[in-house]
C-alpha positions, 0 to 999 in steps of 0.5 A: 489543523488550525490553530483554534482547533489544536487541542493538547494530550498526553503521551498516554491519550496519543498512545490510546488513539495510535492503539484505536487504528493500531488494532486494526492494523494487527489484524490486517497485518496478521491476516494478510501474512496468513495468506501469503504463507498460508496458501504455500503451507496448505500446497505443503502439507496439506494439499488435499485441503482445498478438494477440488477447488482453485487453491489460488483462486480460492485463497485471492477471494479469501484475500479480497473479503479480507481487505473489504472487512478490514478496512470498511467494518475495523478500520470504519469502526476505528475512524469513528471512535477517533471521530474522523469523518471520512465523508471530510476527506473524500470529496473530489478535487478540482485537478486538471488532467493534466496535472493528474497526468503529472502525478502519476508519471511520478508515481509510476517511475517510483513504483518502476525504480523501487521494484528495480532496487529488488533485483540488485540487492541480493537481500531483496531478490529472493524475496521478491513478489512471484507473479502469478503465472496465470496472469496474462494468460487467457487460454481457457474459462478457468484462467480467464476467470483467475484473471479476472478475479486478478485484475478486480484484487490488486486493482481495483480493491486493494488500492481503495482499501489501501488508500481509506487505511493509510492515508484516509485514517491512519495518516490523517489521525496521526497527521493531528500531531504532525502533518509532516510526521502522519506522511512518513509515519503512515508511509512506514506502516504501510511497509509493515502491512507487506508480506515481504522485504522487497514488498515494504520497500516499494510501498514505504516509498509508494506510501511516502509519495501518496500520503504527499498527494493526500495532503497538498488535496486534503482528500484520498481521491487523488491519491487512490485515482493516482493509485489505481493508475499505477497498478493498473500500470503494472497490470498492463505490464504483466499481461504483455506477451514475452514476444512483446517485451518491445513494448515494456521496454518503449512503456518504462521509456516514456515514463522516465522521459516523461518524469525528466520533463517533469523534474526539470520543467519543476512543475512538481512542489518538493516543500512536502518532501522534507523531513519535520524536526524535533519528532523524536517524542512521535516516533516513540509514541507510536513504536511503544503503543503495543499494537505496533509492537505486535504489528511488527513482530508479526511483520518480522515473523513472515519475514522468518518465514520467507527466509525458510521458503515456507 
């Protein structure tokens, strides 16, 4: 934002702006927790709820519709109320393919490293999202359908909705107060929109990285492409048969070797990684807004439910 466009607002006005997108975020988090824990609860107490339908397929379809509705209906309304012109943040960015590849390699490295953390610490190990058992099994028509829906949901729909919501609207709005605050705060809120602690850890660092990219290029197109590429890499890793684990190991080795060359060659601007000082008031505004407080409460309830293995 240029100096000519700067406006002074009160704390109350800032909280109202946070609550404007915070209400949509609260609904989004509630729906995520409902899908995550609801399937387990229904399977335990009402196993006949889905009848002859495949419960996993039904929940995935509901999850996809929920994401699209929240992102492009509820958050679109929030963007209009905040007077955010989303078209200004969807422009195509002229970027060399080599640059995209470098950003993708770094993103995959962050994703793999943070995921590896979940296998080290006991507090996260019990909480890590388990892969669907059917992923990679194409031995029957129902399994092929499940795999197709899984791919569309997690490789296509989820990155699109995540970038639109968290980098396109939340980061952009919070960035009006301070662009570096917008980067980190949007990553924190992205972490809260996860069903488990392990997923939250991964989402925080990945969200931070993607927010830096969207800030650098003033568009969510690059972050969307990188996000989709990271999830696509994860999908490839999940469908590789166990007898070909050497392929997975080789892919991960190539990623980290590429990351090493990038960092040694200093091909990445690390200035945007710094934290801003003197933003305590901004953090207080966000985390004392009633919608964000409700988001935190729902996230904590989800963690408690996970501890009881519901």
